N, C-alpha and C positions, 0 to 999 in steps of 0.2 A: 422535302417537307420537314421543317423544324418547328417543334412545338414550343410555345411560349413557356418560359421558366426553366428551360434546359439550356443553360449557358455553357457549362464546361463539359457536359457529357457528349460522347460521340454517339451517333446513331449508326447502327450497322444493320445490314440486311442479311438475313439468314433464312434459307428455305422459303423465300418470298415474304417473310414476316419481318417487321421492323423490331429491332431489339435495342433497348437502351443499355449502353455499357457505362459502368462507373469509371470516372477518372482514377488514376493510380492512388491519389490521396484518399479516395472514398471507398477503396476496395474493402470487402468484408474482412474481418479479423480471421486469422487462420484458426483452424480447429484446435482448441485448447487441450484436447485429449492426446494430441500428437506429442511424442517426446521431443524435447529441445535438443538440437544438435549443433556442434561446432561453433561457428561464428555467432549464431543466434544466441546460444547459451552464454558465450563469452560477453556479448553485448548486454544481455540481461544482467549478468553478474556485475558488470561494470556500472550499469545504471543503479543497481541496488547498493553497491558500495558507495557511489557518489551520494545517493540519498541518505545513507547512514551517516556519512561524514558531514553532510549539510545539517542533518538533525542534531548531531553531536555539537556542531558549532553553534547552532541556534540555541540549544538548551544551555550550553556553557555560557553564552552571552546573557541569557535570561536569568540564570541562577546566580551568577557572580559569586562563584565559590572561592573559598580560600584554598591555597595550595594543599593543605592537609585534607580538607573536605573533598577536593577534586581527586586526590590520590585514592581515597576510599570509595568515592561515589561511582566512578566510571566502571570499575570491575563489577560492582554490585548491580549497577544499572544494566550493563551488558548481559549479565546472567538473568536478570529480570526479563529483559527483552527476549532472550532465547527461550525461556520457559513459557512466556506469554505467547510467543509466535507458534511454538509447538502445540500448545493447547488450542489456539485458534485454528491451526491447520487440522487438528483432530476434529474440531467442531465443523469445519467445512466438509471434511470427508464424511462425517456422520450425517450432515444435512443432504449429501448426495445419495445416501443410502436410503432407498424407499422403504426398506423393511426395518429401519432403525426405530427403536422404541423411545417414547418420550422420557422414560426413565434414564436412558443413555444420554439424551440431550440435556436433561437437568443435571446429571452427574458432571458433564463437561462444563456446564455453566458454573456449577459450584467449584469446580477445579480452577476455573479462571478467577473467580472471586477469591478463592483461597490464596492463589498466587499473588494477586494484587494486595490482599490484606497482609500477607507475610512480608512482602517487600516494602509496603508502607511502613510497617514496624521497623524494618531494618534501616530504611532511609531516615526515620526519626532518631535513630541512634547516632547518626553522623551529622545531622543538620536540623535546624529549627523547623517547626511545623509550617511556617510561612513559605519556606523554600521547598518543602516537600509538596505543598499544594501547588507551587509554581511549576514543579516537574510536570504534573498532569495538565496544567493550563498550557504550558509550553508545547507539550506533545500535540495537544489539540490545535493550537495556533499553527504549528508547523504543518500538521496534516491538512488543515484548511488552506494554507498558503500553497502547499504542493498541489492540491486538487485544483486550485484556482489557476496555477501556472499550466497544468496539464490541459485544462479546458481552453485557456488562451491559445496554447500551441495548436490544439485541435481546430479551433476556429480559424487561426491563421492558415493552417494547411488546407482548410476547406474553401478559403477565399482566393 
């Protein structure tokens, strides 16, 4: 007996009951609490490195920096990203803590705002305001494009 709408799924019988199994492409994501090991960690690190390189290339193209600006910008931008990612990781950890106080949440939000304000002022020292604004627009455009590509890949895998 095959039910309508189940095209790729296998039907398996277990203990006299019919059970629908998901195809490999639709398997549930592994438990995110498990530590990453070996090849899986290396694969994730490789994907992250490729995404960072793609982001750098995208922002470089969008900003059209002079060589002098480029030399000053990238070390500063990388430091900005490191601090911002650390604060965002702290925010995620805090959000997972059920006993976290709103005071802590606000403190982390203010920390993120302070990081952004500090680096905005630093970026303005090496480039005009139009290009500084383009940094943030470029990051947003890159993030949107990355999400779109991931959705497209997921849809292709499900078909």
